[in-house]
N, C-alpha and C positions, 0 to 999 in steps of 0.2 A: 638680759643675761649675757655676760661677756662670752665671746667665742674664744675659748682658751687654746684651742688648736691653732687658730689664726694667730693668737698672741705668740705661741711657741714658734711658729714658722717665721714670724716677722722679727722675733727677738734673738733667735738662735743663729749662730754662724752657719755657714754652708757645711763645715765639717761636723758640727753638732747635729744638724738636721740629718746628715747622712748616717750618723751613729744612731739617732733615734729611729730612723726607718729600718735600719738593720736589726735592732733589738725587736721591733714589732714583727718583722718577718720571721725571725728565729722563734720567738714565743708562739706565733701562730703555727709554725711547723711542728713544734714539740707538744703543742696542745696545752700551753700554760697561759693563765691570765697574767698580764703585766701592767704595772702602774708606774707613772712618774711621781716620785714622792720627795719629801724632805726639802733640802736646800734649793733645788731647782725650781720647785713650785713656789716656795717662799720668795725667792729672788725675782721670779717672773711677775708675781702679783705686786710686790713692793717696788718694782722698777729698778732693782739693783742688777749689776752685771751677773749673768749666769755663768759661773765658773766651771761647774761640773754637773753631770747628770746622774741622779740616783734612781735606780729602777728596783722595784719590789715585785717579786714573782710569787704567785700562788702555785706552788709546786716545786719542781726540782730546779733550783737556781744553778746548781753545778752543771747540769746538762746544758742549760742556756749559755753559761759562761764558756764551756768547752766548744760549743758550736760557734760562738762569736770569735773564739780564738782561731778556729779554722778559716774564718772569713776575714782575717786581717787584724783583729784586735790582739793586744798583748796583755796577758795577765800579770799585773805588777805584784800583787800579793793576794793571798787567800786565807780564809779562816774556815776550816772544815767544820769546826764545832758550831759556829753561827751560820754556816753556809753563806758566807759573804765574800765577794770577790771584787778586788780593785782592778779596773781595766784601763788601758790606754788605747784609744782608737786612732786610726790614721788622722794626721793633722794635729796630733798632741791633744786630743780630747780626753779629758779625765772623766771616768764614770765608775759607778759601782753597781753590782747586781747582787741582791740579797733575797733570801727567802722570807716570806711573811711569817712572823712568829709572835708569841705572847710570852712575856716574862712573869713568872709567878714567884713571889717572894714569900718564904715561910715567915720571916719577920724582917723589919726594916734593916737594911745594911748587910744582909746576908747575900750569898750568891744565889741568883735566881735559877729557877727551873725553867728550861726552855721548852716551849710547846709550839709546834708548827700550827699555824692558824690561818685565817682568812685576812683580807686586807683591813677590815674594820677593826679587828682585834689588834692588828699591828699598829694602826694609827693611835689607838687608845693607850698603848703601853709606852708611847714616846715621851720625850723629856718636856718639851714646851709646845704650846698650841700652834705656834707659827711653823713648827716642823711636822704637824699632824694633819697635813693637807695633801691630797693626792689627785691626780688626773688620770682617768682611765685611758689606756691605749689599745683597748680591745675592740674588735670590729663592731660588736653589738652596742657598745656604750662609749665609743671613742669621743673624747672631749668632755666627758662627764666629770664634774668636780665633786670630790668627796671631802667633807669638812665636818666630821662628827663632833669636834670640840670647839667649834666656832672660832677657828684661828683667823678667819677673814676679819672679824671684828677687832681682834687684837692688833692685826696689821694696820687697820684703819685708825686705831687709837695710838699706834706707835708704842706698843707695850710688849714686854716679854713676860708671858704668864706660864707658870708651871702647872702641870696637869695633876699633881698630887702633893699632899702635904709632906710626903716622903720623897719628893723628887730629888732633893740634895742628899738625904741620908742614904738612899739606895745607891746612888752614883755620885759621890762627892766631886768628880771631875766636872760636873755640870756647873759648879761655882765658877770655874774658869770660862766655861762656854757661855754662861749667861752674861758675864761682863764683856766677853768678846762680841756677842751679838749687839749689846747696847752701844759699844764703841763703834762698831762697824756701821750700824744702821741709824745711829743717833736716836736710839730708843731709850726707854726707861723701864725699870722693873715694875710690874703691876704691884699694887699695894700689898696684897697678901703674900705674893712671891718675894717681895722685899723683906717681909717679916721672916719668912722661912730662910732666906739667905742670911740674914743677921743671926738667926738662931743656929744655923749650921756653922758659922764662923765662931760663935760663942762656944759651941761644943767641940771646936778644933777638929772639924772633919777634914780640914786640909791635910792633916798628917796621915790620913788614911787613903789618900789618892795614890794609886799605883804609879810607879815611874813610867810604865808603858803608856798609860792614859795621859800622863802629863806630856810625854813625848808626842803623842798624837795631836793633842791640842796645840802644842808649840808648833808643830809642822803646819797645822791649819793657819796659825797666825802668820807664818812666813809667806803664805799664798794670798794674804789679804792685800787690798789696794792701799790700805793705810795701817801698816803694821805698827808704826810709831804710836798711833792713837791707842791701839790695843795694849801695847806695852805700858804706856803711861797709865791707862785705866787699871791694869793689873797692879801697877806700882801703887796707885792711890788706894786700892782696896787691900793692899798688903798681901797680894797673891804672887808677886814676882819671885819671892824666896822659894816657892815650891819648885821652880825650875832648877835653881842652884842657890844655896844659902848666901854665898858671897855676891851673887848678882844683885841682890837687893841693896847691898851697900855700895857697890861700884857703879851700878846703873849701866844700861846700854849706851852705846855711842850713837846718840841721836843725829849728830851732824853727819857722820859717815853714812848712816842709814838714809838720810835725806838725799845725799849725793848718789847713792846707789839707786834709789827710786827714780831720780831724774834721768839717770843713764838708762834705766830699764824702759822709761817712756820713749827715749830715742829709738831703741830697738823695736818697740811695738809700732812706732810711727813708720818704720821702714818695712813693716809687714812681717816681722820675726816674732815667733812665740817663744818666750823665754821663761824658764823656771828659776825663780830667784831664791830658792831654798838656801843654797850655799852662801851667796853674798849677804842675805838678810841675817842668817844665823851667825855668820862671821862678825857682822857689825854689832849684833846684839851681845855677843860674848867677847867682843874685842878687848875689853878692859880686864878680862881675866888673863891669867898667865897661860902659856901654851899647855902646861900640864893640867891646869884647872879646866881649860876648854875641852881637852880630851876627856877628862873625868866627867864633865857635864854631858857630853855626847854619849859616853858609855852608860851613864846613869839613865838617860832617856831611852836606852835600848834601841838606838838607831843602827841600821845595818852597816856593815863595813864600807860599802860603796858610798853611802851618804856621809859617813864620818870622814872618809878620805877626801871627799869633795870639799868639805869645809876646812880641814886641817891643811890641805895642800893647795888651797886656792891662791894664796899669795905667791907661792913658788911657781905655779903654773902661769900666773900673770907675768912674772919676770921672764920666763922663757918666751912668751909671745912678744913681749916688748923687744927683747934681743933679736928675734927673728925679723920683726917689722923694721928694725933699724939697720939691718944688714943688707948686703948686696943680693941675697937670694930672693928678696921680694922687692927689688928696685923697679922691675917692670910691672906695670899695672896688671897685666894678665897673671903674673906669678903671685902678686900680692892678693888678688881676688881669689885665686884658687886656694891659697893658704888660709885666708880668713873664712872661707866656706867651711873649713874643717874645724875651726876653733869653736868650742862650746859657747853657747850664748851667755851663760852665767860668768864665764871668764871675760868675755868682751865687756859685759856690764861692769865688772869690777875694775877692769883696765881703764875704761872711760872715767870711772868715778875716782880712782886713786892714782893712776899712773902720772908721772911728771914728765915723761918723754914726749915732747911736742910732736916729733915726727911720727911716732907710733899712733898717737891720738888722732892726728890729722888724717892718717891713712884709714883709720877705722871710720872716721866721720865721712870721708870720701866714699868708702865702701857702702855706708848706710844710705847716704843721700844722693849719690850719683851713680855708682855702679849697680846697686840693687835695682833701681828703677829701669836701667838699661836691660838688666836680666829679665825683668818682668815684662818688657816689651818684645822679647824674642819670639813669642808665638806669632806675631805679625810677620816677622822675617821668615818663619817656617812656612806660613801660608803663601807668601810671595815666591819662595823657592819651589814649592809644590806647583804653583801656577806656571812658573818658568818651564817646568817639565823634568826636574831632576827626581828620579825615583828614590824611595826610602831605602836606606842602607848605610854602610860605613862611610861612604863618601858624603852622603847627605849630612850625617852628624859631624863629619870633619869640616864641611863647609860652614855649618852653623857655628862651630867652635871658633874657626878662623875669623868669621864675620864678627863675632862678639869681641874677640881680642882687638880687632880693628876699631870697634866702637869704643872700647876702653881707652884707645889712643886718641880719640876725638874725631875719628873718621866715620863716614857713612851714617850721619845723623839725620839727614833730610831724606824724604821718600825717594827722590830722584837718585841721589847718591847711593841709597840702599840697594836699589834695583841694579844699578851699574856694577856695584861691588859684588853682589850675589851672582850676576852673570859672569863676571870675570873669574870668581873663585870656582864656579861650577863648570866653566868652559863652554857654556851654552851662549852662542851669539844671538843677538837680536835679529829676528827674521827681516829680510830685505822687503821693503814695501814696493809693490808693483805700481808702475805709473798708470794713471787713469786713462783709459782709451776714450777718444772722442766718439760721441754718439753719431752713428751714420743715419741718414734720413731713411725713414721707412719706405721700402720699395713699393708697397701697396699704395701708400700715400702719394709717392712720386708718380706712379702710373695714373692714379686718379686725377692728379693735377695737370698732367700732360695731355695734349690732344692726340688725335690719330697720327698726325705727321710730326709729332714731337713738339708741337706748339703748346704754350701754356694754356690753361683753361681760361675761359672767358671771364672768370671772376677776378682775373688779375693776379692769381697766385703763381709763383715761380716753382721750378723743380725742387728747390730746397724747402718749399712749404712756407715761404715768406711772402706776404701780400704787399705790394707796393703801396705807399701812401697815395692818397687821392691827388695831392698837389703834384707828386712826381709823375703820376699817370697823365695828368692834364698837360704837363710840360713836355711830354714825349713827342718826338717828331712825327710819329705815326699814331694818331689818336685811336682809341679803342673804337671799333666799329659798333654800330648800333643796329638793332634789329629793325626790319621794315615796319614802319608805322609807329615806331616808338620815339619819344622825345630824345633830343641829343643828350648824351651823357648818362642815359639810363643804363642800368646794369642788366644785361640779358640773363637768360637762363633762370629767371625768377618768374613767379606767377605775375603776368602782366595785368596791369589795371586797365580799364577801358580808356581808349585814347580820347583826349579832349577834342572838341570840335574846333574848327578854325576860328569861329567867333569868340569862343572862350579863350583861345590862345591869344588872339589879338587884344581881347579885353584885359587879359592878365598882364600882357607885355606889349603895349601899343607901340613903344619905341624900338622894340627888338625886331630885327628882320627874321623872316622865317628861315629855318634851316632845313636842308634836305639831306637825306642819308645817301651817301655814295654807294653805288651798286656796280658790280661788274656785269659783264655781258650775260652771265647766267642768272642774274638776279640775286646773287649771294652777296653778303656783306664783304667789304674789303678786309683782307688779312693784313697783319703787320708787314712793315717794309721788309723786303728780302724774301718774302714768301711767294706772293702772286701779285703781279702788277695789275692795276685796273684796266679793264678792256677799253679799247678805243671807242670814243663816242660817249663814254659814261660821264655823267656830270660829277664834277668834283665839289667837295664841300666848300662853300663860300667862307671867306675869312670874316671874322667878327669885326664890326665897325666900332671903332673907339668913339666915345663921346667927346665932343668938342668942349 
């Protein structure tokens, strides 16, 4: 059995994972069961990109949404009647929170009676089996998959299957949605669902779709990765005229749409999240007159902000081109600061449609050179903290000046980066202290020296260095030997039994016997300059060389 929570954690972005955790925390606090449902589960299992998160709550969805708003989410829209809330979490993560419900129809095609229910009833009332799958996010059953309509099998068969014979008659907008799913996922309609689809078209149920529902489905199309494929599928099925009658005749501008999608990919590659609603809508309706475009947006019941974003897109693009071509953005720092404030959809449209090479090159430099430098600033922040500059206004000013220098091509290597940060912060590099020579250990020195300051009999000096054997042999005052020991033997060691005269003669028949020089007191001779040998004492004979 697949580990769906592991799949979620590995497939979701960091921002989406944070939103998922926040919803679980809030639901636990308010005492409501929460499930991940709909498109998020469908896309997770099918391997498609997970665009938004749909949460279904058994209980008060409004309270959950309000608590999420207090913790950083923004409520984009809400439907009090259906208890459905559209949210935007930090990082531009789209999500929805809705209450589990059941729709009861008195007869097909009428308005349903809404009844608040449990999660299983909510899954059964949905449109298609691939949307009727849920994953539990509750502590007691976290990761449990709920699939009461066998949607997993339909995903495996790559089919879109309706859950009721009245699926299209109850909500005709599902005609547009079914075709969108097929085009997006490269699926086909299940055989019975295809018959119901054809019957709905024959009964002209398209004419009964409300403009608001068409607008919602059109908005979903603009968020798809392949909106052109969906528009062409709608056109093939004769559904494009539901958006606006003249659009079916003049058709969308597919070439402009392709340029916009390529420009959008450039921004995504630079790490920017962009909403392409305005550029894609503009390209789709571009062949309509300005008046017809405004009438279409009004018919789809779009808010004033979305309508203005589409109608004023070209004008806003001209303003940006003029600014990027002027002297106010001649310096890289000024150009970067200005481009940071330009909306992403305007940048996309400018890259796709502008003919001013200077403005286009500046945007490309911003995306592929300046933005990577900005993403590397955390390393400079850590180095500045390591240098010792405390957080505060000066800290922020140093980082800002450092980034401006990087935009000019300076401080790109680690060594230069540290030097520039020290210079800007006014903190000099600490002076390195010279290494002190190690003095000989006094205890070792005393141990190696004799009573009268003479070196120990082992041949070690005051500095603790032992003379080599050859150097000791060549010394004018040879090392004294202890009485009864052989010449050259090292004293102060455990003496071995002296060999007899016969054995010495046998071992070295040609070697003359050597005697140890002694002073008058019977003590061994000391080195020259210490004590002279007493008169009458025998001196050590010189070694005879062989002929």
